[in-house]
N, C-alpha and C positions, 0 to 999 in steps of 0.2 A: 530504366523506365520507372516513372513514379506511380505508386499504387493508386488505383482508382478509389480506394477506401478513404482517401483524403477528399474533402471538398476542394474545389479549385483553390490552391494555396495562395494565389495572389488575391483572390476574393476574400479568403479567410483573413489574410493580413490586413486588408483594407476595410473589412466589415461589410463588403458589398455582396449581397445574396440575391441575384437577379430573380430567382424563382419566388422570392417572398413578396413580390409586389412593390408598392410604392415605398419610397424612403421617407420615414418620418423625420421632421426637423429635430436637430440636436437639442436636448434639454439644457437649460442653463445650469451652470455649476452651482453647487451649494457649498459654501465655504464655512469652515468651522474655526479657522485660524487666520490671523492677519497674513497677508502676503499675496503674491500674484501667482495664479495658476495658469500656466501656458496652455493653449488649446491643444488637447490630445487628438491629433489627427488620426493616428492609428497606433497600434502596438509597436513600441520601439524595442526590438529584441535586445539591442545592445545596452539598454539602460541598466545601470547598476544601482542608482539611487534616484529618489524622486526629484522632480524639479520644483516641488513644493517645499519651501523653507519651513522647517518645523519650529514652532514656538512653544510646544507643550512638552514638558519633561515627564509628565505623569503618563503611565501606561493606559492605553485604551484598547478595548476589544470591539471589533466590528463583526457582528454575527450575521451571516448571510444564509438565507433559506428561500425556498420557493415562495412562501407566504409570510408576511409580517405578522407578529403577534398582536394584531390590531383588528378590531371589528369595525366595519364601515356600513352605514346605511344612509339613505336619502332623508333629508329633513322632511317633516310632514308637509311643509309648504313647497317642497320640491326645489328649494333654493339653497343649494350647497349641501354639505355632508356633515354627518355626525359620526365621531370616532370614539372608540373606547378600547381599553386593553382587553385582549382575549385571555382571561385568567386560566383557561385550560391549556394554553399553548406551552409546550416544553421550552420554547425559546425564552419566554418570560420567566419561567420557573427556574431555569438554570442559573440565573443571576445570583441566587442564594449561595452558590458555591464559589463565586468569584471574589477576589479581594474587595473589601468594602469600599476602598477609595478608587476602584477601577471604574472608569466611565464605560458604559455599554451603548453601542450604536447598532441599530438594526438596518439591514438592507434586504428588501424582498418585495414581492408583488402584493397587491390587494385582491381580495376575493370578489371585488365588484369592478365593473368597467367604468372608468372615469373619462369623460369627454376631454379631448385634447386641449380645448380652451380653458379647462379647469385644472389641468395637471400641474401647472406652475404654482397655483394657489394651494392646492392640496399638498404638494411637496413641501412648501414653506411651513404650512401648518403642522404637518406630521413631524418635521425636523424640530420645530420649536417646542411642541407639546409632548411628543412621544419619542424624541431622538430616533426617528425612523426615516429612512430614505426609500421611497417607493420606486420600484422598477416597473414602468408601464410598458407592457408588451402589446404591439399591434395585434388586432384580433386574428389576422391570418397566421401570424407566427405563434400566438398563444395556442390556437387550436391544434396546430401541427406539433408544437412543442409538448404540450401537456397531454391532451387526449390522443395525440399521435405517437411520438417517439417514446415518451415516458410511460404511457399506459398501454400502448399496443406492443411495444418492443421490450423496454427495460423491465417493467413491472412483471409481466409474465415470465420472462427469461430468468429473472432473479428469483422467481418462485418456482423454477424448474419446469416451466411449460414451454415446450419447443414448438415453433411454427411449422407443424408437419404438413399443412396444406393452406391454401389461400383462405379457406373457410374456417380453419382451426388455428387460431393464433395470428394468421396473416403473414404475408411475405415482407421481407425487408424493403422499406421504401426510402430511397435516398433523400427525397425532398423532406421527409420527416427528420432525418439526421441533420440536414442543413438548417432546419428550423430550430433544432435543439442547440446547435452551435451558435446560431444567431441570437437565441434567447440568452444563452450563457454570456455572450459578448455584451448584451445590453446590461445584464447584471454587473459585469466587470466594469462597465463605464460608470455605473452609479457608485460602485465602491471607489474607483479611482478619483471621482469627484470630491470625496470627503476624506480620503486616507492621508495620514501622516506616516509614511512607510518606515521611518526609523523609530517611531514610538508605538505604533499600533500592532496589535495581533489581529489576524483574520481567522474566523472559525466558520467553515462552510458546512452546511448540513444537507445530507441525503442525495439520492440518486438523480434528482432533477438537475444538479449543478456539478456533475462529475468532471466536466472539461473546464470549469471556471478557474481551477488552479493554474492552468497553462496561460490563460489570458493575463492573470495577475502576475505570474512569475516572469512573463515576457517584459512586463512593464517595470517591475521592481524585483531585481534578482535576489536581494537580501530580505525580502518580506518574510515575516514570521507568520506561518500559515498552517492551519490544521483542517482536517476534513473528517467528518464522522458519518458513517453509513448506517442508517436506521433500518434498512431492509436486510434480508439475507444476502450473502454473496454466494453464488452457486459454485458447484464443483467445476474444475477446469474443463471437464468433458462437456458440460452444458455451456459454460461461458465462451468457450472457443468457437461456438457456432455463430457468435455475433460478428457480422462482417467488419465492424469498426472496433474490434476487441483490443487491438494494440493501441489505437488512438486514445481510448479511454484509460487503459492501464498507464500509459505514459503521462497522460494529463494528471491522473491521481498522484503519480510519483513526483510531480512538481510541488506537492504539499510537503511539509516537514513532518507531519504526524498524520497517520491514517488510522481512524478508530473503528472498531467493530464491537458488536454486543457479545459475541461468543468466540471461543477459540476455533470452532468449526468454520465460521465465516472467515476469520483471519487466515486459517490454514488453506482454505480454498483460494484466497487472494494470493497468498505466497506461492502456492502451486502454479497459479496462472503466470505469475512473474517469472518463475523458474522455467516453465515449459515454453512460454512465448517470447520472453525477453532474455532468458539465460541468466537471471539474477538469483543469487542464493542468499538466504537470510542468515543472520548470526544472532545468537542469544548470549548476552553478556550481563552478568549480575542481575538477572531477572528481567532485562529489557530486550525486546526483539527489534532488530534493525536491518534494513536493506541498504547496502552500499550502492549508491546510484551516482556515478560520475563524481566521486569524491564527497558527495553529500550523504549523510546517514538519514534515511527516511525511517522514522520511528513507527512501530506498529503497536497500537494500544488496544487492549482487550478489556472492556469494562461495560457490563450491562447497565442500562439506565434504570433509575428508580422512580418512585412517585413522589409527589410533593406532600409531605406529612402535614404541613400547616393547612393546606387547602382541604384535605380530607377531614382534619380536626375541626375546621370551621363549619363544614357541611354537617358534621355529626351534631353540632349544637343548634342547627336551624329548626325552627318550629314546624315549618312545612314538611320537613323530613319526618318529624315525629307524627304529624297528622297522617301523612301518606303511609307510614309504617303501620299505624293502627288500622287503616283501611285494608291493607294487604293481609294483616293477621286475621282480620275478620273474613276476608275473601278465601283464604287458604287454611282456615281453621281445621285442625285434624288431619291435615295433609303434610306430606314430606316433600319439600320443594327442592328441586334441582334447578340450577340457574345457568343459562348461557347468555353471554353478552358479546355480540360480534357485529362487525361491519358487514354489510351485505356485499360480499364479493365471492368469486369462485374458489378462493383458496382457504376460506374459513371453515370448510367442512361441516356446515350447518346440517346438511342432509344426512351426512354420516352420523351425526349426533342423534338425529331423529330416528334413524334406523337402529342405532344402539339402544335407544329408549324403548323402541318397539320390541327388540330382542330381549331386553331385561323383563318387560312385562310378560313375555311369553315364557321365559325360563323360570321366572319367579312370580307366579300368580298372586302371591301374598301382597304384592305392591299394586295390583290392579284396584283402582278405587282409592288408593292412598298416595301414590307417588305422582307428582306433577312436574313436568319439565316446562319452565317458563323460559322462552327464548326471545330475547330482545334483539332485534335486527336494526342497527343504525342504517340510515339511507346510504345507498351506494355512491361512491365517489367516481367510479368509472362508468362505462357504458359499453354496449355491444351485444352481439348475439349470444356469446357464452354466458354472460350475466343473465340475460333473459331466460335462457334454458335452465340455469341454476335456480332462478326464482320460481319458475314453473314446477320444477322437480320438488322444491321444498313445499309448495302449496299442495301438490298432489300427495306427498307423504303425510302432511298434517291432516288432510281430509281423511285419508285411509286409516290412519292410526286412531283418530278421534272417533270415527265411525265404528271401528272394530272394538275398542276398549272403553269408549265413553258411555256414560249413563246419565240419568237425570242428576244434575248438581255436580257432575264430575267430567272434566275433559283432561286427558293425560297430557295434551300439548296446549299450552297457552302461548300464542304467537303475537308479539308486539312489534308491529312493522312501522315504527316511527322513531324520530329522534327522542331519546330519553335524557333528561337533564341529570347532572351529577347527583343532585339531592334526591331525585326519585330513584336513581340507580342505587344509591346508598340504602334507601329504604328496602329495595329488593335484596341487597346483600344481607341486610339484617335478618330477614326471615328465611333466607335460603340455607338449607343444611349442607349443600355441596355446590360448588361451581364446576362446570364441565367445559373444557376448551378442547375442541377436536380439529383445530386448524391443520391442514395438510402441509402448510408452510407459512411461517409468520416471523418477521424480523425480531420482535420482542414479545409484545402482548402484556400489558400491565394490568389487565383485569384481575388475575389472581392476586396481585399485590394489593390492589384496592380492596378486594374482598377480605383479605387477611386483616388489614388495618381496621376496616369497618367492623369486623367480628370482634376485634379487641375492644372496640368502643372507645368512648371518651371517659377518661378516668374520673373527671369531675362530675359530669352530668350523669354518669352511670352508677356513682357510688351509692345512691339511694334508690336504685331502680332494680328491675328484675334482671338487668344485664350484668349485675355485680357478681354473679356466680362464675363458675369456671368458663373459660373461653375456649371455643373450638371452631375450626374451619377446615372443611375437607375439600380436597382438590383432585380432580381427574384431569390431567393435562396431556396434550399431545407431545410426544418426544421430538416433534419437528418444529417447536416454537422456541424462540430465544430465551424465554424465562425458565424453561424446563430444567437446565442444568443447575440453576440456583435454588430450586425447590426440591430438596432431597427427600422431604417428607410427603410429597405429592405422589399419587398413584399415576405413573406414566404409562401411556398407551400408544399403540400404533393405530391411529384413527381409521385406517383402511380395514382393520380387523374388527368388525362390528361385534362379533361374539365376545372377544376379550374386552372391548370397551364396555359392553353391557355388564360383564362380570365385575369390572372395575367400579362401575357406577353402583352396583349392588353392594360391593365390599365397602365403598365409601360411606353409604348411608346405614350400613348394618354394623359398622365397627364399634367396638366397645368405647364407652365415653372416655375413660382414662387415656386410651391410645389416641383418640381424637385430640385431646387436650395437649398431649406431649408433642404431637405433630404441629399443632397450632403454635405452641410456644417457640418451637425451633424456627418456624417460618417467620413469626413476628420479630424475633431477635434480629434476623437477617434483614427483613424488609425495612424495619424502622431505623436501622443503622446505615443501610445502603440506599439512601434516598437520592433524589435528583441532585441535591446539593453535593452529596458525597461524590456522585458521578462527575459532575461538572468540575469540581475541585480537582479530582484525580486527573481528568483529561487535561485541564489547563496546566497543572503542575508538570505533566509530561511534555506538554507543548513548550513550556519554558525551558525545561531541561534539554530538549532536542534542539532548540534554537539558540542556546547560550553562546555558541561560537560564531554566530552569523557574521558579526561585524569584525571578527578577527581574520576571517579567511578571505582570500581573493576569489571573486566570483565573476563569471561572465557567461552569457548565453550563446548557445549555438543551435543550429538546426532550424528547419522550416516547419510551419504548420504545427501539427501535434507531435512532430519529431523534435520539437524544441525541448531543451533541457539546460539546466544550469550546471556549469562545471565549478566546483568549489575546491580550492586547493590551499595548501599552506602558503602564507604570504612570501616565504623565501623560495618557493618553487616557481620557476619561470621558464619560458620557452628559450631554447638555445638559439641565439642569433648568429648568423654567418660572420658578420663583421667582428663580433666579440671574440669568437674562437679563432678566426684567421689572424687577428691581431696578436693574440697570445701565442699562436702557432709560429708566427714569424719571429717572435722574440726569443723562442726557446732553442736549446741546443740538443737536449736528449729527450726524445718523446716516446712515450709508451701508448700504443693505440690498441685497445682490446675491443673486439666486435663479436657480439652474438651473431648467430646465423638466422635461424627460423624466426620470423616476426621482426627481424631487425634489418637485414639486407635482403631477405627473401620474404615476401608477403605470406602470411599463414594460409591464405585462401588459394595460393598458386598450386596448380596440379603438377607442373614440372618444377621439381625442387632444385634442379641444377642451376648454378649462378649464371647470370646473363654475361655476355661479352663485355658490357659496360662495367659490371662489377669487377670482373677479372682485370680489366684495364686499369680501373681506379686503384685497386689493391696493389697491382704491380707498380704503378707510379709511386704510391706511398712507400712501398717496400724499397724502391730504388733510391729513396732519400736516405743517406747514410746516418742522418740524425734520428731516424725512426726505427722502433722495434714494433712490428705489427703482428698481432695474433688474432686468429679466429678461434673463439672459445664457445664450443657447442656441445649439446648433449648427443649429437649424432655419432655414429661409429667412425673409426679412423679410416676404414677402407673407402667409404663414400666421400669423405672430406678430402682425403689425399688424391682421389681420382678427380674430383671436381676442380680442385685448386692446383692441379699438376702444373699449369703454366706459371704459377707464382712461386718461383724457386726460393725466394728469400722470406716467404711467409711462414710464420710460426702457427702451428695448429695444436689446440688442446681438444681432444675428442672424449666423448662420454663423460662430460662435465669435468675433465681434467685427469681421468684415470690414465689416459695415454697422452703424452705430450712430445712434440717435436719442434725444435727451434727453427729448422729450415728443411728444405727438401733433401739436402745432402747429409742431414744428420739422422741418426737412428732414433726410433721411438723410445721414450723413457716411460717406465711404469711408475706412477706416482702414488699408488695405493699403499696402505700400511700392511696389507696382507695379500698373499697370492693363493690363499686357501679358498677355493670355490666349492667346497663341500656343501655349503648352505644351499646351493642351487638344487640339490637333490631333495631338500626339504621344501623350499619355496615353490618350485615349479609344479608339483602335484596339487598344492593348495590353489595356485592360480588357475590351473586347468579345471579344478572343481568349480570355481566361480565363473570361468569362461563358459563351461557347459550349461550352467544355470542362468546365465545372463546373455540373452540374445543380443547380438551386435557388439559384444566385447571381444577382445583379442589379446594375445600375448606377444610382445616384442622381445626377442632374445638378443642381447648385446654380448660383447666379449666379457664385460665386467658387471653387467646388471641385467635384471629382468624387469620389464615394464608391462603392467596390465592396463590396457586402454579401454575406455567405455564411452568415447565420444559418440559412437553410432548406436548406443543402447538407448532405451527409454530414459529420459533425463532423471525422473524421480527414482525409478528402480535402479538405474546405474549408480546414482549417488549413494543410495542406500547400501547397495552391494559393495561399493568402494569403501564405505565406512566399516562394514563388516569385515572385508578382506584386510583392511589396515589393522584392525584389532587382532584378527586371526594370525596374520604374519608377525606382528609384534610379539604375540604370545609364543609361537613356535620357534621364532628366531631370537629369542631373548638372550641366549648365550652364544650367539654367533657374531663375528666381527663385521656386522653390516648395519646399515641405516635403512629404515623403512619410512618412506615419505609419500605424502599425497600431493598431487599437483592438479593442474587444469585437465580434468578428464583422465587422470592417470593415477596409478599407485605403483611406486618404483622401489625396488630393493637394490641397493648398491653398497660397495665396500665402505666401511667407515673412513673418515678422513678425506673423502673425495668431494670436492665442491669447486665451483668457479672462483670462490674467494681464495682458496688455497693456490689455484693457478695464478691469480693476480699477485698474491703475495710472493710467490716464487719468481715471477718475472721482475717485480720491483726489487727484490733482494739481489737477484743476479746482476741487474744493472748497477745497483749500489756497490756491490763487491768488485765489479770490474771498473770502477771509477767513473761510471756514466749514470750517476743518480738522475732519475727522471725529473725534469723541471716542467714537463707538460704531460698530463695524463688525460686521455680520452677513453672513456669506458661506456659502451652503449649496449643496452639489452632491453628485452621487453617483458620478461616473465619473472616468476618468483625465484628461480635459480640465479638470475642475474643480480638480485638484491644482495647476494653474498659478496659479489665483486664490489658493489657500491659501499657496502659496510666495511670491507677490509681496508679501503682507502684511508678512512679516518684513523684506524689503529696503526697503519703503516706510517702516517705522519707523526703520530704520537711516539712511535718507536724509533724515529729517525731514519727509517728506510726511505721515506720521502721527505723532502724539505718542507718547512712550513710556508715557504714562498712558491711551492709548486703550483702551477696553474692546473686546477683539477676540473674536468668536465665530465662528471658522472651524469649520464643522460638515459632516461627511460623512454621507451617508444609508446606513445599514447598518453593522454591526459588522465592520470590516475594517481592515487596515493603511492609514494615511493620513497626510498631512502636516497634516491638521486636528487640533485639540486635542480637539474634541468630536464626538459622533455622536448621531444620532437613528435609531431602528430602521427607519422606513419613511415613505413620503409622508404617511400619516395623522398620524404624529407631527409632521411639518413643519407640516401644516395646523393642528394643535392649538396648536403654538408660535406660529404667525402670528396665530391667533385671540386668544391671550393678549396679544400685542403690540398688536393692533388695539383690544382692550378698554382697554389702558393709554393708547392714543392718544385714546380717547374720554373718558377720565376727566379731571377738572380738572388743569391743570398744577401740578406741585409746585415748591417753591422751588428755584432753581438752586443746584447744588452742584458740587463738584469731580467730574469723571468718575471712575468706579471702574475698577478693574483686574480682569481675569478671575480 
């Protein structure tokens, strides 16, 4: 049964969202290269490369975000539009860190509504003058997409606000999710119109477009694509409450690189991937990566910086100097603490006001002297929660000013309007301390701006009063993204108003030399880790992650947001029935080695005994005198001999080859190097200790091995305990003749020299010594232990145990990286293949020929 958390998948594939109202006509394509662009009716999941012939060899990057870095306003005569760059936009500033010769193209929406009859002209103008491609969203989709799903669901949830009731946060609304998907699809169409998939990089920004990677990956399997999240990513306990949690995770994993501001955000994302999708990350040479169906999805941790050039330019402006003079006169004799925040429910503005009130109570010396100037930029969201927050702030301001104010002095100065950067810089210049008490914020660059402004402009300040020692004090919430980077700041828990009040007092009371040292440390970091440093670092990681794209074989599978791209080595291919049957018929001496669980028996099956079909097929294969057939399993010999008792000529290797039997009428051989099991007395108590401490774990006792299972334990805790157990066992068993290995949800202790590879080598050697050197080898398995069998085949051919002309079919089950050359999708494919070989065994023998090669 298909999950209802998908929108109708047929609708998703075709882009039809009936709840969204009328269908707007398709926009004309905008072409940047010569060639014919075929009409893209819908996402073609099977497409590997573009139908757009590329004529540009120079790399280009397409930056996609909710809004273009372009300001738009109506002309005074109301005829047409006037456009200009938005110099404050991060998307525009990040160009400084990209290669100089790289062309940058922007895709996003405008902040104004453009009539449908003007959209073609606006598109042409923006592409020509601003290299920008606008995505025009119909009003009904725009409202539900931005003010609905983005601001009512994602924004609160990513800032740790759960929808506890219909009036607090709001319940999940599927029509808003459908609008979010529809909007992302429109963005994808605009990208597809201009992309050269073999030359271009695509860099997607922020939570508005988290499912866009799936739309683009469906169309271009080898597209080089990165995503950066500028908001927090919540802990798995919060994120897992989202009804479409897996759809969004899987969509993000269709990117090649996923970026976050802090390790905490990345850690939460990785935890969600582990708990919800069963994916584990690996760290190699300083880089973190997730293996996702053969693709390595890179995880980038890099906080964004500010644009040093822009701040430097503002510091030279005359109006800044004029405004600074005004402010100095207004606050003469006062110590100014400054807050600059957007007006929203997560910025903790009222907590800051309460902390200021507490400081004035606890330290009366600041009454009449200390002033908190709070700048509140206009709200970008809306709703009852915001209205309540605004009312609470106004109430606190009124109370504090009435209580501590006097003629010529108000402790709280509240500026409830948009403040330009030049005016903001003037406030930074006169402020002794900046206070940020946000309860959750993705990054927050206000402290960075403040530090740079307090450093001043070296040229203009050389002959001014600013030429003295520099200082900048910061009180910052520990819940904002910039906090880890500012080690000299006083970090606070904003919910604790008493400690925040003490921190504010400490900041403005600190000795001057200490203030200067903290400022110098901060300025060194902020000035070197600017926005260009950030974009350069992210792009370099994107290049590194994508470097093998065109070498690997890629194809897409899955429906809707279950879509993913399989990326495998070009020599790795699916085993075809005709190919193996042809080689099978030509051969004289065949070795057939089969794993059991996950190969001929599905891992999810409750009843683990083989079906009558499997018994019949194996009996048929064993009945062919040219065949030597073995089941090679990690299971115990009792269960395997019982299950396969009807197969008298079948060879069995149990417990990864510790016990081995050539046929039912032969005795079991012990293949281990040692019969000393004294190590069990050491290992078992250690395993019991971890079993008692780890709910859901268990110990399996085999004749030759001990296995600790944690499949049913909490995934995070189980994995952590498994690593600890592995280290513990390796330590206490260092002098014992055993090997300690970890596997999928297991930690196993077994005798040294026991592996499926040793079994395979023993079988090949025996056949060679009896004059029946194998000229056909079929080896099928699904997990890490089977890789030993695949690996030994190569060494057996080099040692002459197998001929260089032997037809070798090393085959893994499932499309995943492997030492095998072939794969089959699942156990049912394995059964189908064995059935074809059994039919070939029953057919009349063909004339002997030379063995084929794979």
